C-alpha positions as CSV (number, residue, x, y, z in Angstrom):
1,X,96.0,125.5,66.8
2,X,98.8,126.0,69.4
3,X,100.7,122.9,70.4
4,X,99.0,121.1,73.2
5,X,100.9,120.7,76.5
6,X,100.7,117.9,79.1
7,X,102.3,117.6,82.5
8,X,103.4,114.1,83.5
9,X,103.7,112.7,87.0
10,X,107.2,111.2,86.9
11,X,108.0,108.8,89.7
12,X,111.2,107.4,88.2
13,X,109.7,104.0,87.4
14,X,109.2,102.3,84.0
15,X,105.4,103.0,83.8
16,X,105.6,106.8,84.0
17,X,108.5,106.7,81.6
18,X,106.5,104.8,79.0
19,X,103.4,106.8,79.5
20,X,105.3,110.0,78.9
21,X,107.1,108.6,75.9
22,X,103.8,107.5,74.4
23,X,102.5,111.0,74.5
24,X,105.7,112.6,73.3
25,X,105.5,110.3,70.2
26,X,102.3,112.1,69.3
27,X,104.0,115.5,69.2
28,X,102.6,116.8,72.5
29,X,104.8,119.1,74.5
30,X,105.4,117.3,77.9
31,X,107.0,118.4,81.1
32,X,107.4,116.2,84.1
33,X,106.5,116.9,87.7
34,X,107.8,115.0,90.8
35,X,106.6,115.6,94.4
36,X,109.0,115.3,97.2
37,X,107.2,113.9,100.3
38,X,110.2,112.7,102.2
39,X,109.1,109.0,101.9
40,X,110.5,108.5,98.4
41,X,114.2,109.2,98.2
42,X,115.7,107.4,95.2
43,X,119.2,106.2,95.8
44,X,119.4,107.5,99.4
45,X,120.0,104.2,101.2
46,X,122.0,102.9,98.1
47,X,124.4,105.7,98.5
48,X,124.9,105.2,102.2
49,X,125.3,101.5,102.6
50,X,128.3,99.5,101.3
51,X,126.2,96.5,100.4
52,X,124.2,98.6,97.9
53,X,127.2,100.0,96.1
54,X,126.4,98.3,92.8
55,X,123.0,99.8,92.7
56,X,122.6,103.1,90.7
57,X,123.0,106.2,92.9
58,X,120.7,108.5,91.1
59,X,117.4,110.2,91.4
60,X,115.4,108.1,89.0
61,X,112.9,110.8,88.3
62,X,115.6,113.2,87.2
63,X,117.3,110.4,85.2
64,X,114.0,109.5,83.4
65,X,113.5,113.2,82.5
66,X,117.0,113.3,81.1
67,X,116.5,110.2,79.0
68,X,113.2,111.5,77.6
69,X,114.6,115.0,77.0
70,X,112.0,116.8,79.0
71,X,112.0,119.4,81.8
72,X,111.3,118.1,85.3
73,X,109.8,120.2,88.1
74,X,110.5,118.9,91.6
75,X,108.1,120.3,94.2
76,X,108.5,120.0,98.0
77,X,105.2,118.9,99.5
78,X,106.6,117.5,102.8
79,X,104.4,119.7,105.0
80,X,101.2,119.4,102.9
81,X,101.6,115.6,102.7
82,X,101.4,115.2,106.4
83,X,97.6,115.4,106.3
84,X,97.5,112.7,103.6
85,X,99.5,110.3,105.7
86,X,98.0,111.1,109.1
87,X,94.3,111.3,108.0
88,X,93.8,109.3,104.9
89,X,90.2,109.3,103.8
90,X,90.5,105.9,102.1
91,X,92.7,104.3,104.8
92,X,96.0,102.5,104.5
93,X,97.2,99.6,102.4
94,X,99.1,96.6,103.9
95,X,101.4,98.9,105.8
96,X,101.3,102.7,106.4
97,X,100.8,103.5,102.7
98,X,97.8,105.7,102.0
99,X,98.0,104.9,98.3
100,X,94.6,106.0,97.1
101,X,94.7,109.3,99.0
102,X,98.3,109.8,97.9
103,X,97.6,109.5,94.2
104,X,94.6,111.8,94.5
105,X,96.7,114.3,96.3
106,X,99.5,114.2,93.7
107,X,97.0,114.5,90.8
108,X,95.4,117.5,92.5
109,X,98.7,119.2,92.9
110,X,99.5,118.5,89.3
111,X,96.2,120.0,88.3
112,X,97.1,123.2,90.3
113,X,100.4,123.4,88.5
114,X,98.8,122.7,85.1
115,X,96.3,125.5,85.5
116,X,99.0,127.9,86.8
117,X,101.3,127.2,83.9
118,X,98.8,127.0,81.0
119,X,99.0,123.3,80.3
120,X,96.1,121.3,78.9
121,X,96.0,117.8,80.6
122,X,97.8,115.4,83.0
123,X,99.5,112.1,82.3
124,X,100.1,109.3,84.8
125,X,101.6,105.8,84.4
126,X,98.7,104.0,86.1
127,X,97.7,100.5,84.9
128,X,94.4,98.8,85.8
129,X,95.0,96.0,88.2
130,X,98.6,96.7,88.9
131,X,98.3,98.1,92.5
132,X,95.8,96.5,94.9
133,X,94.7,99.8,96.4
134,X,95.0,102.7,94.0
135,X,95.0,101.1,90.5
136,X,91.8,99.2,90.3
137,X,89.0,99.7,87.8
138,X,86.8,101.1,90.6
139,X,89.4,103.4,92.2
140,X,90.8,105.1,89.1
141,X,87.6,107.1,88.7
142,X,87.8,108.1,92.4
143,X,91.3,109.6,91.8
144,X,90.1,111.6,88.8
145,X,87.0,112.8,90.6
146,X,88.4,113.7,94.0
147,X,91.5,115.4,92.6
148,X,89.3,117.6,90.4
149,X,91.2,116.6,87.2
150,X,88.2,114.6,85.9
151,X,88.6,113.9,82.2
152,X,91.8,115.9,81.9
153,X,93.6,113.0,83.5
154,X,94.9,110.6,80.8
155,X,96.4,107.2,81.6
156,X,98.1,106.3,78.3
157,X,99.1,102.7,79.3
158,X,95.5,101.6,79.9
159,X,93.5,104.3,78.1
160,X,91.8,101.9,75.7
161,X,90.2,100.1,78.7
162,X,88.7,103.3,80.0
163,X,86.2,105.9,78.7
164,X,87.8,108.4,76.3
165,X,89.1,111.5,78.1
166,X,89.0,115.1,76.9
167,X,92.4,114.9,75.1
168,X,91.1,111.9,73.2
169,X,87.7,113.3,72.4
170,X,89.2,116.6,71.2
171,X,91.7,114.9,69.0
172,X,94.7,116.2,70.9
173,X,96.0,112.6,71.1
174,X,95.2,109.6,68.9
175,X,93.4,107.0,71.1
176,X,94.4,104.3,68.7
177,X,98.1,104.9,69.6
178,X,97.4,104.5,73.3
179,X,97.5,101.1,75.1
180,X,95.4,98.5,76.9
181,X,97.7,97.2,79.6
182,X,96.2,95.6,82.6
183,X,97.3,93.3,85.5
184,X,100.5,93.0,87.5
185,X,102.7,91.5,84.7
186,X,105.2,94.0,83.4
187,X,106.0,92.0,80.2
188,X,103.9,94.4,78.0
189,X,105.7,97.4,79.5
190,X,109.1,95.8,78.9
191,X,108.1,95.0,75.3
192,X,107.0,98.6,74.8
193,X,110.3,99.8,76.3
194,X,112.2,97.7,73.8
195,X,110.1,99.1,71.0
196,X,111.0,102.6,72.1
197,X,114.7,101.7,72.4
198,X,114.7,102.2,76.2
199,X,117.2,99.7,77.7
200,X,118.1,101.1,81.0
201,X,115.3,101.8,83.5
202,X,114.4,101.3,87.1
203,X,113.5,97.7,87.8
204,X,109.8,97.3,87.2
205,X,108.7,95.9,90.5
206,X,107.4,97.4,93.8
207,X,107.8,101.1,94.3
208,X,110.1,103.6,95.8
209,X,107.8,104.6,98.7
210,X,109.1,103.6,102.1
211,X,105.6,103.5,103.5
212,X,104.9,100.3,101.6
213,X,107.7,98.6,103.6
214,X,106.6,96.8,106.7
215,X,109.9,97.4,108.7
216,X,109.8,101.1,107.9
217,X,106.1,101.4,108.8
218,X,106.7,99.6,112.1
219,X,109.4,102.2,112.9
220,X,107.1,105.0,112.1
221,X,104.3,103.7,114.3
222,X,106.8,103.1,117.1
223,X,107.9,106.8,116.8
224,X,104.3,108.0,117.1
225,X,103.6,105.8,120.1
226,X,106.8,106.8,121.9
227,X,106.1,110.5,121.4
228,X,102.4,110.1,122.1
229,X,101.4,112.1,119.0
230,X,101.1,111.3,115.3
231,X,103.4,113.8,113.8
232,X,106.9,113.9,112.3
233,X,109.6,116.1,110.9
234,X,111.8,115.4,107.8
235,X,114.7,114.5,110.0
236,X,112.6,111.9,111.7
237,X,111.6,110.1,108.6
238,X,115.1,110.2,107.1
239,X,116.6,108.5,110.2
240,X,113.9,105.8,110.1
241,X,115.7,104.6,106.9
242,X,119.1,104.0,108.4
243,X,120.7,102.0,111.2
244,X,119.5,99.2,113.5
245,X,116.7,100.5,115.7
246,X,116.3,99.1,119.2
247,X,113.9,100.1,122.0
248,X,115.2,98.5,125.2
249,X,112.9,100.5,127.4
250,X,109.7,102.5,126.6
251,X,111.5,105.9,127.3
252,X,114.3,105.7,124.8
253,X,115.3,104.3,121.4
254,X,118.8,103.5,120.1
255,X,119.7,104.0,116.4
256,X,122.9,102.0,115.8
257,X,125.0,102.5,112.7
258,X,125.6,99.2,110.9
259,X,128.5,100.2,108.8
260,X,130.8,103.1,108.0
261,X,128.4,104.7,105.5
262,X,125.6,104.8,108.0
263,X,127.9,106.1,110.8
264,X,129.0,109.0,108.6
265,X,125.5,109.9,107.7
266,X,124.3,109.8,111.3
267,X,127.2,112.1,112.3
268,X,125.1,114.9,110.9
269,X,122.6,114.4,113.7
270,X,124.9,114.3,116.7
271,X,123.9,117.8,117.8
272,X,120.3,116.8,117.9
273,X,120.6,113.7,119.9
274,X,122.5,112.3,122.9
275,X,125.0,109.9,121.3
276,X,127.5,107.2,122.1
277,X,130.6,105.6,120.6
278,X,133.2,103.2,121.9
279,X,136.7,104.6,122.6
280,X,138.7,101.5,123.6
281,X,137.9,99.7,120.3
282,X,136.2,100.5,117.0
283,X,132.4,100.5,117.1
284,X,129.3,102.1,115.8
285,X,127.9,105.6,116.3
286,X,124.7,105.3,118.3
287,X,122.0,108.0,118.6
288,X,119.8,108.0,121.6
289,X,116.2,109.2,121.0
290,X,114.6,109.9,124.4
291,X,115.8,110.7,127.9
292,X,117.2,107.6,129.6
293,X,117.9,107.7,133.3
294,X,121.3,106.6,134.7
295,X,120.4,102.9,134.8
296,X,119.0,103.0,131.3
297,X,122.1,104.9,130.1
298,X,124.4,102.1,131.4
299,X,122.2,99.6,129.6
300,X,122.5,101.6,126.4
301,X,126.3,101.7,126.8
302,X,126.4,97.9,127.3
303,X,124.4,97.5,124.1
304,X,126.7,99.9,122.3
305,X,129.7,97.8,123.4
306,X,127.9,94.6,122.3
307,X,127.8,95.9,118.7
308,X,131.4,97.1,118.8
309,X,134.6,95.1,118.0
310,X,135.1,94.8,121.7
311,X,132.0,92.6,122.2
312,X,134.2,89.7,123.5
313,X,136.2,91.8,125.9
314,X,135.5,91.9,129.6
315,X,135.1,95.7,129.7
316,X,134.7,98.4,127.0
317,X,134.9,102.2,127.4
318,X,132.0,104.1,125.9
319,X,131.8,107.9,125.4
320,X,128.5,109.4,126.1
321,X,127.8,112.9,124.8
322,X,124.6,114.8,125.8
323,X,122.7,117.3,123.7
324,X,124.8,120.1,125.1
325,X,128.0,118.5,123.8
326,X,129.2,117.5,127.3
327,X,130.9,114.1,127.2
328,X,131.9,111.5,129.8
329,X,133.1,107.9,129.7
330,X,131.5,104.8,131.0
331,X,133.4,101.5,131.4
332,X,130.9,98.6,130.9
333,X,130.7,94.9,130.2
334,X,129.2,94.2,126.7
335,X,125.6,92.9,127.0
336,X,125.5,89.2,126.2
337,X,123.6,88.6,122.9
338,X,121.0,86.4,124.6
339,X,120.0,89.4,126.8
340,X,119.0,91.5,123.7
341,X,115.3,90.7,123.6
342,X,113.8,90.1,120.2
343,X,111.0,92.6,121.0
344,X,113.6,95.4,121.3
345,X,114.1,95.3,117.6
346,X,111.9,97.7,115.6
């Protein structure tokens, strides 16, 4: 028989790493696949912000593939993923995370890749009871069925708690060498990692998807409400991850750099937005999303001054540059902190 081949969904976390290693240990040829949705950018904010300098600045999916010695295929699904996020058949989790629809979508895409490339089955790192929405005993069959993968979907970390899949029944893999993990505790995974000699891995908690984060989800909903349509571009969702976001008036939003790293990142968007910066003292770069009138523009300049090093000065000069690159200066009094309403913060 020819050597069997499996494609593994590699998120960059410990679970997918262990699931893949478990199958590699049985002599199966495994290649990884990672889907880029725009909402899961490993190391992005860590690389930008000074306070995160000690965190690894790496794409964990690539790093896992390197540690396991397998090929990784990264596939851009930003446009296709929009329908998953905007119209999830199974709804959202605690925030804007369509976890069940998302997992089904990714398994379906992996199935397409598997069939196009002559592979035999799919691996995921799912564990019964670990996620409240997508990794329950009653939802795991939904993913297998709605993705079309059916019994070609193998979950090595909890396989012994599930009916045997095609790879197990056909003897491609030894079911006895699979696992029976369940629940939210990661201690069994950490013990297995130690047994495999894996010492460095992404912290086994939470996930890398920004849609599970309440603050990020609130910003996304605010974006849709302000534009009066549920849609987004990649630049939109990247900018939601950085800066301090304020909406002083319904017609415009301010994205204020909190430190040098964010200011430098936001400089790449100056041609897309009206923007502000202080000229009489050091201060943040501020992007203006919307079309403020003159009165609102002065308010934005006063807020910009408030977040500059001239916040205690009587007057601060603020440069305002429109989308056409035309600049002018406003001299304003920094807005007192008590005048920045809590509801402005997104």
